[in-house]
C-alpha positions as CSV (number, residue, x, y, z in Angstrom):
1,M,0.1,-0.2,-0.1
2,N,1.4,3.3,-1.1
3,S,1.6,6.3,1.5
4,K,-1.4,8.1,-0.4
5,Y,-3.7,4.9,0.1
6,E,-2.4,4.6,3.8
7,Y,-3.9,8.2,4.4
8,I,-7.3,7.5,3.3
9,C,-7.9,3.9,4.4
10,D,-8.9,4.6,8.0
11,P,-12.4,3.4,8.3
12,Q,-12.9,5.8,11.6
13,K,-12.2,9.0,9.1
14,R,-14.9,10.8,7.1
15,Y,-14.5,11.1,3.2
16,D,-16.0,13.0,0.4
17,F,-14.8,12.4,-3.1
18,V,-15.2,13.9,-6.9
19,F,-14.8,11.2,-9.4
20,L,-14.4,11.9,-13.2
21,F,-14.3,10.0,-16.3
22,D,-14.8,10.1,-19.9
23,V,-16.3,7.8,-22.7
24,R,-15.5,8.2,-26.4
25,D,-17.4,6.9,-29.1
26,G,-19.3,4.6,-26.5
27,N,-22.4,4.0,-24.6
28,P,-21.6,4.9,-20.8
29,N,-24.9,3.6,-19.4
30,G,-28.0,2.6,-21.9
31,D,-31.6,3.7,-21.2
32,P,-33.5,0.6,-21.5
33,D,-37.0,2.8,-21.5
34,A,-35.3,4.5,-24.7
35,G,-33.9,2.1,-26.9
36,N,-30.7,1.6,-24.9
37,L,-29.8,5.4,-26.0
38,P,-27.4,6.9,-23.7
39,R,-29.0,8.3,-20.6
40,V,-29.7,12.2,-21.0
41,D,-31.1,15.0,-18.7
42,P,-33.9,15.9,-21.6
43,E,-34.3,19.3,-20.4
44,T,-30.1,20.1,-20.5
45,M,-29.1,17.2,-22.7
46,E,-26.2,16.3,-20.4
47,G,-25.5,12.6,-20.2
48,L,-26.1,10.9,-17.0
49,V,-24.7,7.5,-15.5
50,T,-26.7,6.2,-12.8
51,D,-24.9,5.3,-9.2
52,V,-26.4,1.7,-9.7
53,C,-23.9,1.4,-12.9
54,I,-21.0,2.8,-11.3
55,K,-21.7,0.5,-8.2
56,R,-22.2,-2.4,-10.7
57,K,-19.0,-1.9,-11.9
58,I,-17.1,-1.6,-8.6
59,R,-18.7,-5.0,-7.4
60,D,-17.5,-6.6,-10.7
61,F,-13.7,-5.3,-10.4
62,V,-13.6,-6.8,-6.5
63,Q,-15.0,-9.9,-7.7
64,V,-13.0,-10.4,-11.0
65,T,-9.6,-9.3,-9.8
66,K,-9.9,-9.9,-5.7
67,N,-12.4,-13.0,-5.9
68,V,-14.5,-11.5,-3.0
69,P,-17.9,-12.8,-2.2
70,I,-20.8,-10.1,-3.9
71,F,-24.2,-10.2,-2.8
72,I,-25.9,-8.4,-5.6
73,Q,-25.4,-10.8,-8.5
74,S,-27.4,-12.8,-10.8
75,R,-26.1,-16.4,-10.3
76,T,-27.9,-17.3,-7.0
77,A,-31.5,-15.7,-5.6
78,L,-30.7,-13.5,-2.9
79,N,-33.1,-14.8,-0.8
80,T,-30.8,-18.3,-0.7
81,L,-28.3,-16.1,0.2
82,I,-29.8,-14.7,3.0
83,E,-31.2,-18.3,4.3
84,E,-27.4,-19.9,3.9
85,A,-25.9,-17.2,6.3
86,G,-28.5,-17.9,8.6
87,K,-27.9,-21.5,8.4
88,E,-24.1,-21.0,9.2
89,I,-25.4,-19.4,12.5
90,G,-27.9,-21.8,13.6
91,I,-30.7,-19.8,12.3
92,E,-33.0,-22.1,9.6
93,V,-36.3,-21.6,7.7
94,Q,-38.5,-24.5,7.9
95,K,-41.3,-24.6,5.6
96,D,-44.5,-26.6,5.9
97,G,-46.6,-25.9,2.7
98,S,-47.2,-22.1,2.3
99,K,-45.8,-21.6,6.1
100,A,-42.4,-20.7,7.1
101,K,-40.9,-20.9,10.5
102,V,-37.6,-19.6,11.5
103,M,-36.0,-21.8,13.9
104,K,-32.8,-21.2,15.8
105,T,-30.6,-23.8,17.3
106,D,-28.4,-22.9,20.2
107,S,-25.0,-23.6,19.8
108,E,-23.9,-25.0,23.3
109,T,-27.2,-27.0,24.0
110,G,-28.4,-27.9,20.8
111,A,-31.8,-26.8,21.9
112,I,-34.1,-25.5,19.2
113,T,-36.4,-22.7,19.5
114,E,-38.7,-20.9,17.4
115,I,-38.3,-17.0,16.6
116,K,-41.6,-15.6,16.5
117,G,-42.8,-12.1,15.2
118,S,-41.6,-10.1,12.3
119,R,-38.3,-8.1,13.7
120,P,-35.0,-8.5,11.9
121,I,-32.5,-10.8,13.2
122,E,-29.6,-8.8,14.1
123,E,-27.4,-12.2,14.0
124,V,-28.2,-12.5,10.4
125,R,-27.7,-9.2,9.3
126,K,-24.2,-9.2,11.0
127,R,-23.5,-12.4,9.4
128,L,-24.2,-11.2,6.1
129,C,-21.9,-8.0,6.4
130,E,-19.4,-10.3,7.3
131,L,-19.7,-12.2,4.2
132,Y,-20.1,-9.8,1.4
133,Y,-18.3,-6.9,0.4
134,D,-21.0,-4.7,-0.9
135,I,-23.4,-5.0,1.7
136,R,-20.6,-3.6,4.2
137,M,-19.8,-0.8,1.7
138,F,-23.3,-0.1,0.0
139,G,-25.9,-1.3,2.1
140,A,-28.7,-3.8,0.9
141,V,-32.2,-4.6,1.9
142,L,-32.4,-8.1,3.4
143,S,-36.0,-8.5,4.2
144,T,-37.3,-10.0,1.2
145,G,-38.0,-13.5,2.0
146,D,-38.8,-15.5,4.9
147,L,-35.8,-14.7,6.9
148,N,-35.8,-11.0,7.5
149,A,-32.5,-9.9,8.4
150,G,-34.0,-6.2,7.8
151,Q,-31.8,-3.5,5.9
152,V,-28.4,-1.9,5.9
153,R,-27.5,1.4,5.2
154,G,-24.6,1.4,3.2
155,P,-21.5,4.0,4.4
156,V,-20.6,4.6,1.2
157,Q,-23.1,6.6,-1.2
158,L,-22.6,7.7,-4.8
159,T,-24.6,10.5,-6.9
160,F,-25.5,10.0,-10.6
161,A,-22.4,11.0,-13.0
162,R,-23.6,14.0,-15.1
163,S,-21.5,15.2,-17.9
164,V,-19.7,18.5,-17.9
165,D,-21.3,19.9,-21.1
166,P,-24.3,18.3,-23.0
167,V,-23.9,15.3,-25.1
168,L,-25.0,14.0,-28.6
169,P,-26.7,10.7,-28.4
170,L,-26.4,9.1,-31.8
171,D,-28.2,5.9,-33.0
172,L,-25.9,4.5,-35.8
173,S,-27.3,1.5,-38.4
174,I,-25.0,-1.2,-38.6
175,T,-25.3,-4.5,-40.8
176,R,-24.2,-7.9,-39.8
177,K,-23.9,-11.1,-41.4
178,A,-25.0,-13.8,-38.7
179,R,-28.5,-14.6,-38.4
180,T,-30.2,-16.7,-35.4
181,T,-33.2,-18.6,-37.0
182,E,-33.5,-20.3,-40.6
183,E,-36.4,-17.8,-40.9
184,R,-34.2,-15.1,-41.0
185,M,-31.6,-16.8,-43.1
186,E,-34.4,-16.5,-45.9
187,S,-34.1,-12.6,-45.8
188,G,-30.9,-11.9,-47.3
189,E,-27.0,-12.0,-46.6
190,T,-27.2,-9.4,-44.0
191,E,-29.8,-7.8,-41.7
192,M,-29.8,-4.5,-40.0
193,G,-28.9,-3.6,-36.4
194,R,-28.6,-0.4,-34.3
195,K,-25.4,0.8,-32.3
196,P,-26.3,3.5,-30.0
197,L,-23.3,6.0,-28.5
198,I,-22.0,9.5,-27.7
199,P,-19.0,10.9,-29.6
200,Y,-17.4,12.2,-26.4
201,G,-18.6,13.1,-22.9
202,L,-16.6,13.9,-19.6
203,Y,-18.6,12.9,-16.4
204,R,-18.4,14.0,-12.9
205,A,-19.9,12.3,-10.0
206,H,-19.6,12.7,-6.2
207,G,-19.2,10.4,-3.3
208,F,-19.4,9.9,0.5
209,Y,-18.0,7.6,2.9
210,N,-19.9,7.6,6.5
211,P,-17.6,6.5,9.2
212,F,-20.4,6.1,11.6
213,L,-22.5,3.5,9.1
214,A,-19.0,1.9,8.4
215,E,-19.0,0.8,12.2
216,R,-22.4,-1.0,12.0
217,T,-21.6,-3.0,8.9
218,G,-17.7,-3.8,10.1
219,V,-15.8,-1.8,7.2
220,S,-12.0,-2.4,7.5
221,K,-8.9,-0.8,6.2
222,K,-8.7,-3.2,3.4
223,D,-12.1,-2.8,2.4
224,L,-11.5,0.9,1.9
225,E,-8.2,0.2,0.1
226,L,-9.8,-2.3,-2.1
227,F,-12.6,0.6,-2.6
228,W,-9.9,3.1,-3.6
229,E,-8.2,0.7,-6.3
230,A,-11.7,-0.3,-7.9
231,L,-12.3,3.4,-8.7
232,R,-8.9,4.1,-10.1
233,Y,-9.0,1.0,-12.4
234,L,-12.8,0.7,-12.9
235,F,-13.0,0.3,-16.6
236,E,-9.8,-1.5,-17.1
237,F,-11.6,-5.0,-16.5
238,D,-14.9,-3.6,-18.0
239,R,-13.9,-3.2,-21.6
240,S,-16.9,-3.7,-24.0
241,A,-17.3,-2.8,-27.5
242,S,-20.9,-1.0,-27.1
243,R,-18.9,1.2,-24.5
244,G,-16.4,2.5,-26.6
245,E,-13.2,4.0,-24.4
246,M,-13.8,4.7,-20.9
247,A,-11.2,6.0,-18.5
248,V,-11.0,7.4,-15.3
249,R,-9.6,11.2,-15.5
250,G,-9.8,12.0,-11.8
251,L,-10.3,10.8,-8.2
252,F,-10.0,13.6,-5.7
253,V,-10.3,12.6,-2.0
254,F,-11.1,14.9,1.0
255,R,-10.1,13.4,4.1
256,H,-11.3,14.8,7.5
257,E,-9.9,14.6,10.7
258,D,-12.8,15.2,12.5
259,K,-15.2,11.6,12.5
260,K,-18.4,14.0,11.9
261,G,-16.6,16.1,9.3
262,N,-14.5,19.2,9.1
263,A,-16.6,21.0,6.4
264,P,-19.7,20.4,4.4
265,A,-19.1,18.3,1.5
266,H,-20.6,20.8,-1.4
267,K,-18.2,23.5,-0.4
268,L,-15.2,21.0,-0.9
269,F,-16.7,19.7,-4.0
270,E,-16.7,23.6,-5.3
271,L,-12.9,23.5,-4.7
272,V,-12.6,21.1,-7.9
273,K,-13.4,23.0,-11.0
274,V,-13.7,21.6,-14.5
275,R,-14.6,23.7,-17.7
276,R,-14.1,23.3,-21.3
277,Q,-11.2,25.3,-22.7
278,E,-12.0,28.6,-24.5
279,S,-11.0,27.8,-27.7
280,V,-12.9,24.4,-28.0
281,E,-16.4,24.7,-29.2
282,T,-17.0,20.8,-29.4
283,P,-15.2,18.8,-26.8
284,R,-13.8,15.4,-28.5
285,S,-11.3,14.6,-25.8
286,F,-10.2,15.0,-22.4
287,A,-7.6,17.3,-23.5
288,D,-10.5,19.7,-24.4
289,Y,-10.9,20.5,-20.5
290,M,-9.1,22.0,-17.8
291,V,-9.2,20.8,-14.3
292,A,-8.2,23.1,-11.5
293,T,-8.2,22.1,-7.9
294,P,-6.2,23.4,-4.8
295,P,-2.7,21.6,-4.1
296,E,-2.5,18.4,-2.6
297,G,-2.2,18.3,1.2
298,S,-4.0,20.3,4.0
299,L,-6.2,22.8,3.1
300,D,-5.9,24.6,6.5
301,G,-4.9,28.0,4.4
302,M,-8.1,28.0,2.5
303,G,-10.2,27.8,5.4
304,F,-10.9,24.3,5.7
305,A,-9.2,23.4,9.0
306,G,-8.8,19.6,9.4
307,V,-9.3,18.9,5.7
308,T,-6.8,17.2,3.4
309,L,-6.9,16.5,-0.3
310,V,-5.7,13.5,-1.9
311,R,-5.4,13.1,-5.5
312,L,-5.2,9.3,-6.5
313,V,-5.8,10.0,-10.3
C-alpha cells in the first residue's frame, strides 16, 4: 500500500470525493426505456450515468480481481444467500406448505426454539455484513424473504454522474452477417442492427463515506483500500465494444480529521473546477478540458481546517 492509500484508508475517518471519467464513441449507460440510448437529462441534454451502474462496476472489479464474495449478483437468488447465512449461525427456515417458521439452534445446548414475530434478526444481518463486501460498503435490503435480516444502510454513497457539457446521443445503423433462425436466413445475406453511442462526454460524480455507518457494517482498512483501487481502475477490466473507450480521469479525495467532518461536502466539491477550454467549441477529448484544484495536502490555509486533499488520479 502506498502512502496515499495509507492516508485515506482509516475507516474511522470521513471522506468525500469527486470522480471524473470520460467516454469516447461509446454508450456509458444505456436507458432500457429509450431503446438503450445513452441516458440524458432531457432539459439540458447533459449525459447521465446512474449510481447503480457505477456500483455494479465496482462490484465486478473486486469480484474479478480479488475473488471477493458479492451479494448483488445474478447467479444465486438473494433470499437463498440470506438463508444460507442464517444456517451458518444456526438459524434456519422450515417450510410447511405455504407456511414458514424460523428456527434457532443453540450452539451450546443444541436446543431448538422458534423465533416468532416479524422483527429483523440482528445475528443474520451481522453475518451477511461479514460475508459480503458490497453489503458492508453499499448496504442492502435483506427483508425480501422468509428470513428477515432487515436493511443495511451502506456507508458509501454515490451520486449520478453528469456530463460537464451536453452530449449528442447517436443511434447508428449497422449490418451483420449472422442470423439466429432459419427464417431470418431467407431474408438475404445481411440484416440491419443499431448501435447507440455518444461521440464524447466527460462525466463527474460525487461520493461520500460515513464512518458511523461503517462501524455498524464492519468496514475494514482493507475494504477501503480495495474501494479506492476499484475506482482508480474501474474500466480496465470492463471493456466492451458497446462502451467504446472509457477512462478514469480524476479521483480527488477529501479526508476529514474529525469523524463528523470538518467542512460541508458541497463546499469541498466546489474546489474541484472542471471547464472546457475557451478555444474549444465541440469537445472530443479530455485535452479539451481544464481541471483546477487546490494543491494536494492540508486545506487549512483555504479556510478548511482539518481537511486534507489527496489526488489518486
